[in-house]
RORO-673011 format. One record per residue (C-alpha): x, y, z; residue number from 0. Coordinates in Angstrom, 1 decimal. Each point is the difference from the previous one (the first is absolute). Layout:
! RORO-673011
       x       y       z  resi
       X       Y       Z   NUM
...
This chain:
! RORO-673011
       x       y       z  resi
     0.0     0.0     0.0     0
     1.1     3.5    -0.8     1
    -0.6     2.8     2.5     2
    -0.2     3.7    -0.7     3
    -0.3     2.5     2.8     4
    -0.9     3.6    -0.8     5
     2.0     2.0     2.7     6
     0.2     3.3    -2.0     7
    -2.5     1.9     2.2     8
     1.4     2.3     2.7     9
    -2.1    -1.9     2.5    10
     2.0    -3.2    -0.7    11
     2.6     1.1     2.6    12
    -2.6     0.1     2.9    13
     0.5    -2.8     2.5    14
    -2.2    -2.2     2.1    15
     1.8    -1.5     3.0    16
     3.3     0.9    -1.6    17
    -0.7    -1.6    -3.4    18
    -1.1     1.7    -3.2    19
    -2.8    -1.6    -1.9    20
     2.5    -1.2    -2.6    21
     2.1    -1.9     2.6    22
    -3.2    -1.5     1.4    23
    -0.9    -1.3    -3.5    24
     3.4    -1.5    -0.4    25
     0.0    -1.7     3.4    26
    -3.5    -1.4    -0.8    27
     1.3    -1.4    -3.3    28
     2.9    -1.7     1.7    29
    -2.6    -2.0     2.0    30
    -1.9    -1.2    -3.1    31
     0.4    -3.7    -0.8    32
     1.5     0.7    -3.4    33
     2.5     3.0     0.0    34
    -0.3     2.5    -2.8    35
     2.3    -0.4    -3.0    36
     0.4     3.8    -0.4    37
    -0.8     3.0     2.2    38
     0.2     3.5    -1.4    39
    -0.5     3.0     2.2    40
    -0.9     3.0    -2.2    41
     1.3     3.0     2.0    42
     0.0     2.5    -2.8    43
     0.5     3.4     1.5    44
     0.9    -1.4     3.4    45
     3.3    -1.2     1.5    46
     0.2    -3.7     0.8    47
     1.3     0.7     3.5    48
    -3.2     1.9     0.8    49
    -1.7    -3.4     0.0    50
     2.2    -1.3     2.8    51
     0.5    -3.5    -1.4    52
     2.8    -1.8     1.8    53
     2.8    -1.2    -2.3    54
    -0.4    -3.5     1.3    55
    -3.7     0.0    -1.1    56
     0.9     1.4    -3.4    57
     2.5    -2.8    -0.6    58
    -2.3    -2.8     1.3    59
    -2.8     1.0    -2.4    60
     2.3     1.1    -2.9    61
    -1.5     3.4    -0.1    62
     0.2     2.4    -3.0    63
    -0.5     3.7     0.1    64
    -1.5     1.8    -3.0    65
     0.8     3.7    -0.4    66
    -1.5     0.8    -3.4    67
    -1.5     3.5    -0.5    68
    -2.6    -1.2    -2.5    69
    -3.7     0.3     0.9    70
    -1.3    -2.9     2.1    71
    -2.0    -1.6    -2.8    72
     3.1    -0.3    -2.1    73
     2.0    -1.4     2.9    74
    -2.7    -2.5     0.8    75
    -0.4    -1.1    -3.6    76
     3.7    -0.7    -0.2    77
    -0.2    -2.1     3.1    78
    -3.0    -2.0    -1.3    79
     1.8    -0.6    -3.3    80
     3.0    -1.4     1.8    81
    -2.1    -2.3     2.1    82
    -1.7    -1.4    -3.1    83
    -2.4    -2.8     0.8    84
     1.3    -0.3     3.6    85
    -2.3     0.8     3.0    86
     0.3     3.5     1.3    87
    -0.9     1.8     3.3    88
    -0.2     3.8    -0.1    89
     0.2     1.7     3.4    90
    -0.5     3.5     1.2    91
     3.0     1.2     2.0    92
    -2.2     2.2     2.2    93
    -2.3    -2.8     1.1    94
     0.3    -2.1     3.1    95
    -1.4    -3.4    -0.9    96
    -0.8    -3.1     2.1    97
     3.1    -2.2    -0.3    98
    -2.2    -3.0    -0.7    99
    -1.4     1.5    -3.2   100
     3.1    -0.4    -2.1   101
     0.2    -3.7     0.3   102
    -3.8    -0.4    -0.4   103
    -0.1     2.0    -3.2   104
     3.0    -1.9    -1.4   105
    -2.2    -3.1     0.0   106
    -2.7     1.5    -2.1   107
    -0.7    -1.1    -3.6   108
    -1.8     3.1    -1.1   109
     0.9     3.7     0.0   110
    -1.0     1.6     3.4   111
     0.1     3.4     1.6   112
     0.0     0.8     3.7   113
    -1.8     3.1     1.2   114
     0.4     1.9     3.3   115
    -2.5    -0.6     2.7   116
    -1.8     2.3     2.5   117
    -1.6     2.4    -2.6   118
     3.1     0.6    -2.1   119
    -0.4    -2.3    -3.0   120
     3.3     0.8    -1.7   121
     1.8    -2.8    -1.9   122
     3.4    -0.7     1.7   123
     0.9    -3.4    -1.5   124
    -0.5    -1.5    -3.5   125
     0.8    -3.7    -0.7   126
     0.2    -1.3    -3.6   127
     0.6    -3.6    -0.9   128
     1.4     1.3    -3.3   129
     1.7     3.3    -0.3   130
    -1.1     0.5    -3.6   131
    -3.7    -0.2     1.0   132
    -0.2     3.8     0.6   133
     2.8     1.2    -2.3   134
    -2.4     2.3    -2.0   135
    -1.8     1.3     3.2   136
     3.0     1.1     2.0   137
    -0.3     3.7    -0.8   138
    -1.1     1.1     3.5   139
     2.1     2.4     2.1   140
    -0.3    -2.1     3.2   141
    -0.6    -3.6     1.1   142
    -3.3     1.2     1.4   143
    -1.1     1.3    -3.4   144
     1.3    -3.0    -1.8   145
    -1.8    -2.4     2.4   146
    -3.3     1.8    -0.5   147
     0.5     0.0    -3.8   148
     0.7    -3.7    -0.3   149
    -2.9    -0.8     2.3   150
    -2.4     2.2    -1.9   151
     1.2    -1.6    -3.2   152
    -0.6    -3.5     1.2   153
     3.7    -1.0    -0.1   154
     0.1    -0.5     3.8   155
    -2.3    -0.6     3.0   156
     0.2     1.3     3.5   157
     1.3    -2.3     2.7   158
    -2.6    -0.4     2.7   159
     0.1    -0.6     3.8   160
    -2.1    -3.1    -0.5   161
     2.9    -1.6    -1.9   162
     2.4     0.6     2.8   163
     0.7    -2.3     3.0   164
     0.8     2.5     2.7   165
     0.7    -2.3     2.9   166
     3.4     0.4     1.6   167
     0.9    -2.9     2.3   168
     2.6     1.8     2.0   169
    -2.4     2.9     0.8   170
    -3.0    -2.3     0.6   171
    -2.2     2.2    -2.1   172
    -1.2     0.8    -3.5   173
     0.9     3.3    -1.6   174
    -1.4     1.2    -3.4   175
     2.7     1.1    -2.4   176
     0.9     3.7     0.0   177
     1.4     2.5    -2.4   178
     0.8     3.6     1.1   179
     1.5     2.9    -1.9   180
     2.7     1.9     1.8   181
    -0.7     3.6    -1.0   182
     1.3     1.9     2.9   183
     1.8    -0.3     3.4   184
    -3.3     0.1     1.8   185
    -1.3    -2.8    -2.2   186
     3.1    -2.0     0.7   187
    -0.6     0.3     3.7   188
    -3.7    -1.0    -0.5   189
     1.2    -3.1    -1.9   190
     2.5    -0.8     2.8   191
    -2.8     0.0     2.5   192
    -2.1    -2.3    -2.1   193
     2.9    -2.4    -0.5   194
     0.9     0.1     3.7   195
    -3.5    -1.0     1.1   196
    -0.4    -2.6    -2.8   197
     3.1    -1.8     1.3   198
    -1.6    -0.7     3.4   199
    -1.2    -3.5     0.6   200
    -3.7    -0.7    -0.3   201
     0.0    -1.7     3.4   202
     2.3     1.3     2.7   203
     0.0     1.0     3.7   204
    -1.6     3.3     1.3   205
     3.3     1.6     0.8   206
     1.6    -0.6    -3.4   207
    -3.1     1.3    -1.8   208
    -0.9     3.0     2.2   209
     2.8     1.0     2.3   210
     3.3    -0.5    -1.8   211
    -0.8     1.4    -3.5   212
     0.8     3.7     0.7   213
     3.5    -1.0     1.2   214
     0.5    -2.5    -2.8   215
    -1.0     2.7    -2.6   216
     2.4     2.5     1.5   217
     2.9    -2.6    -0.3   218
    -0.8    -1.7    -3.3   219
     0.1     3.2    -2.2   220
     3.5     1.3     1.0   221
     1.4    -3.5     0.0   222
    -1.4    -0.7    -3.5   223
     1.4     3.3    -1.3   224
     3.4    -0.8     1.5   225
    -0.2    -3.5    -1.6   226
     0.6    -1.7     3.3   227
    -0.3    -3.7    -0.5   228
    -2.8    -1.6     2.1   229
     2.4    -2.7     1.1   230
     1.9     2.7     1.9   231
    -3.3     0.8     1.9   232
    -0.6    -3.8     0.6   233
     3.5    -0.5     1.4   234
    -0.6     2.9     2.4   235
    -3.3    -1.5     0.9   236
     1.7    -3.3     0.8   237
     2.6     1.7     2.2   238
    -2.7     1.9     2.0   239
    -2.1    -3.2     0.4   240
     2.7    -2.0     1.7   241
     1.5     3.0     1.8   242
    -3.3     0.4     1.8   243
     0.2    -3.6     1.5   244
     2.8     0.6     2.6   245
    -1.7     3.2     1.1   246
    -3.4    -1.7     0.4   247
     1.6    -3.0     1.8   248
     1.9     2.2     2.5   249
    -3.0     2.1     0.8   250
     1.0     3.1    -1.9   251
    -3.4     0.2    -1.7   252
     0.2     3.7    -1.1   253
     2.9    -0.6    -2.3   254
    -1.4    -3.4    -1.1   255
    -3.3     1.7    -1.0   256
     1.8     2.7    -1.9   257
     1.9    -2.6    -2.0   258
    -3.1    -2.1    -0.5   259
    -2.2     2.8    -1.3   260
     2.8     1.3    -2.3   261
     0.3    -3.5    -1.4   262
    -3.8    -0.2    -0.5   263
    -0.1     3.2    -2.0   264
     3.0    -1.0    -2.1   265
    -1.6    -3.3    -0.7   266
    -2.6     1.9    -2.0   267
     2.5     2.3    -1.5   268
     2.3    -2.6    -1.7   269
    -2.9    -1.7    -1.8   270
    -1.6     3.2    -1.2   271
     3.4     1.3    -1.2   272
     0.8    -3.2    -1.8   273
    -3.3    -0.2    -1.9   274
    -0.2     3.7    -0.8   275
     3.5     0.2    -1.4   276
     0.2    -3.5    -1.7   277
     2.8    -1.1     2.3   278
    -1.6    -3.0     1.6   279
     2.1    -3.1    -0.1   280
    -0.1    -3.7     1.1   281
     2.6     0.6     2.7   282
    -1.9     3.1     1.2   283
    -3.2    -2.0     0.2   284
     1.7    -2.8     1.9   285
     1.6     2.5     2.5   286
    -3.2     1.9     0.5   287
    -2.5    -2.8     0.3   288
     2.4    -2.2     1.8   289
     0.5     2.6     2.6   290
    -3.8     0.3     0.5   291
    -0.3    -3.7     0.6   292
     3.1    -0.5     2.2   293
     0.1     2.9     2.4   294
    -3.3    -0.1     2.0   295
     1.0    -3.0     2.2   296
     3.3     1.8     0.9   297
    -2.0     3.1     1.1   298
    -2.6    -2.0     1.9   299
     2.7    -1.9     2.0   300
     2.0     3.2     0.6   301
    -3.2     1.6     1.4   302
    -0.5    -2.9     2.4   303
     3.6     0.2     1.1   304
    -0.2     3.8     0.5   305
    -3.2    -0.6     2.1   306
     1.8    -2.3     2.4   307
     0.3    -3.4    -1.7   308
     3.8     0.1     0.4   309
    -0.5    -0.6     3.8   310
    -2.9    -2.4    -0.3   311
    -0.2    -3.6    -1.2   312
    -1.6    -0.9    -3.3   313
    -2.7    -1.7     2.0   314
    -1.2     3.3     1.4   315
    -3.1     1.7    -1.4   316
     2.3     2.4    -2.0   317
     2.1    -2.8    -1.3   318
    -3.0    -2.0    -1.1   319
    -1.4     3.1    -1.7   320
     3.3     0.5    -1.8   321
     0.1    -3.6    -1.3   322
    -3.6     0.2    -1.0   323
     0.2     3.2    -2.0   324
     2.9    -1.4    -2.0   325
    -1.8    -3.3    -0.6   326
    -3.2     1.8    -1.0   327
     1.9     2.3    -2.4   328
     1.8    -3.0    -1.7   329
    -3.3    -1.9    -0.3   330
    -1.7     3.0    -1.5   331
     2.7     0.4    -2.6   332
    -0.2    -3.6    -1.0   333
    -3.8     0.0    -0.2   334
     0.1     3.1    -2.3   335
     2.2    -2.0    -2.4   336
    -2.9    -2.3    -0.9   337
    -2.2     2.5    -1.8   338
     2.6     1.4    -2.6   339
     1.1    -3.5    -0.7   340
    -3.5    -0.8    -1.3   341
    -1.2     3.4    -1.3   342
     3.2     1.7    -1.1   343
    -0.6     3.1     2.0   344
     0.0     1.2     3.6   345
    -2.7    -1.1     2.4   346
    -1.2     3.5     0.8   347
    -1.1     0.5    -3.7   348
    -2.6    -2.7     0.3   349
    -2.8     2.5     0.9   350
    -0.6     3.5     1.2   351
    -0.6    -1.3     3.5   352
     3.4    -1.7     0.1   353
     1.6     3.2    -1.3   354
    -1.6     1.9     2.9   355
     1.0    -2.6     2.6   356
     3.6     0.4    -1.2   357
     0.0     3.5     1.4   358
    -0.2    -1.1     3.6   359
     1.4    -3.5     0.2   360
     3.0    -0.7     2.2   361
     3.0     1.3    -1.9   362
     3.0     2.2     0.9   363
    -1.7     3.3    -0.7   364
    -3.0    -1.0     2.2   365
     1.8    -1.7     2.8   366
     2.7     2.8     0.3   367
    -2.4     2.8     0.9   368
    -2.0    -2.3     2.4   369
     3.2    -0.7     1.8   370
     1.2     3.6    -0.1   371
    -3.3     1.3     1.6   372
     0.1    -2.8     2.6   373
     3.6     0.8     1.0   374
    -0.7     3.8     0.2   375
    -2.8    -0.6     2.5   376
     2.0    -2.5     2.0   377
    -1.9    -3.0    -1.4   378
     2.8    -1.5    -2.1   379
    -0.5    -3.6     1.2   380
    -3.8     0.2    -0.4   381
     0.5     1.4    -3.5   382
     2.3    -2.8    -0.8   383
    -2.6    -2.5     1.1   384
    -2.6     1.7    -2.1   385
     2.3    -0.1    -3.1   386
     0.6    -3.7     0.6   387
    -3.8    -0.7     0.1   388
    -0.5     2.1    -3.1   389
     2.7    -1.8    -1.9   390
    -1.6    -3.3     1.0   391
    -3.5     1.1    -1.1   392
     1.5     1.3    -3.3   393
     1.5    -3.5    -0.7   394
    -3.3    -1.6     1.0   395
    -2.0     2.3    -2.3   396
     2.2    -0.6    -3.0   397
    -0.1    -3.8     0.6   398
    -3.7    -0.2     0.2   399
    -0.6     2.4    -2.9   400
     2.3    -1.9    -2.3   401
    -1.5    -3.3     1.1   402
    -3.4     1.4    -0.9   403
     1.1     1.3    -3.4   404
     2.1    -3.1    -1.0   405
    -1.7    -2.9     1.9   406
    -3.6     0.9     0.0   407
    -0.7     2.4    -2.8   408
     2.8    -1.5    -2.1   409
     0.5     3.2    -1.9   410
     3.4    -1.0    -1.3   411
    -1.9    -2.6    -2.2   412
    -2.4     2.6    -1.4   413
     0.7     2.5    -2.8   414
     2.3     2.7     1.3   415
    -1.8     3.0     1.3   416
     0.9     3.6    -0.9   417
     2.5     1.4     2.6   418
    -1.1     2.8     2.3   419
    -0.3     3.3    -1.9   420
     1.4     3.0     1.9   421
    -0.6     3.5    -1.2   422
     2.9     2.0    -1.2   423
    -1.6     3.3     0.9   424
     2.7     2.4     1.0   425
     0.2     0.7     3.7   426
     1.3     3.5     0.6   427
């Protein structure tokens, strides 16, 4: 496939989370199953460095910059002639497109155009199975004009939301595809807000959804603009996680809580940063998700030691509670492995009810504030017992619910149901 990106507009240099629309297109194309044969960035009238494309990315995708001063129709006609009967994708370098669209369009057998959503029906992407199919029509001054011309002339059809599978497993939600034109700095910030909120998981705890976002927003934007790799944030998060353990265990809870809450916020930052800047990686996912799974028992045991278990036998009430909460946590994690094995997605996407329950079940971001409040009011041991009971009830609920879904309703044997739809309405 041959790619042509029109980056000749002055707005092509505007950035969203540190990346121009052209760089976002390129990184999306790199993720497509079949890499493009040729990528031409038409920056006529603009300097290539204005687009901020790293040298490593230019080399990995074999990028070509075109600097012709001819009118756009002539430049485009030349490109189409060179592509011949090969498939072509024409991209607007001022448009932020859903990264999933590039791969989806490349699998089409007919000419398609993609329009912007939310009341701005401009054409930002044109896909042609054969470049020569619009050779005589390519006289428009912009991709938008060309897309509307080929659609009106019956040479292409509009790609519809109904043709798009929007479910994202890692986010446990469905998101319709999007296309936004970056026409100003204020519009870029508006798009950043949309992308920020659309990268939150469909089912998560109350604190991640409603308390941490303002802090995460303040951190993600400057980190993205400075091109800080999310793995740096993850490593810092790991350090803070285990640095809190000796402070908790020795009874220095104030420092322990500071480290723990810093880690909790950073745990949201690294994932958002990775997805918003196309820098997620297998090692990053392993470190991030591995930390989420491994660290809670260390915190729970250190809380117990800090509350006095160091001077008590394991057969004491506090010792039994410490053993129980770790056992309940491990059992809960094992139980939750059953559902994705059968359905291919997380348990809390099964229904809206399960997504809501996910917001309050026993997890780090729920147990931590319970323990903090209890400790502040001199009820640390009582809070620890409460957390232990809540962890046990959480494991019991998951076990019974999955037994009902799998053993009684046998839904894994039925036709797969549509995943939970979660609105992408922007939250300001």
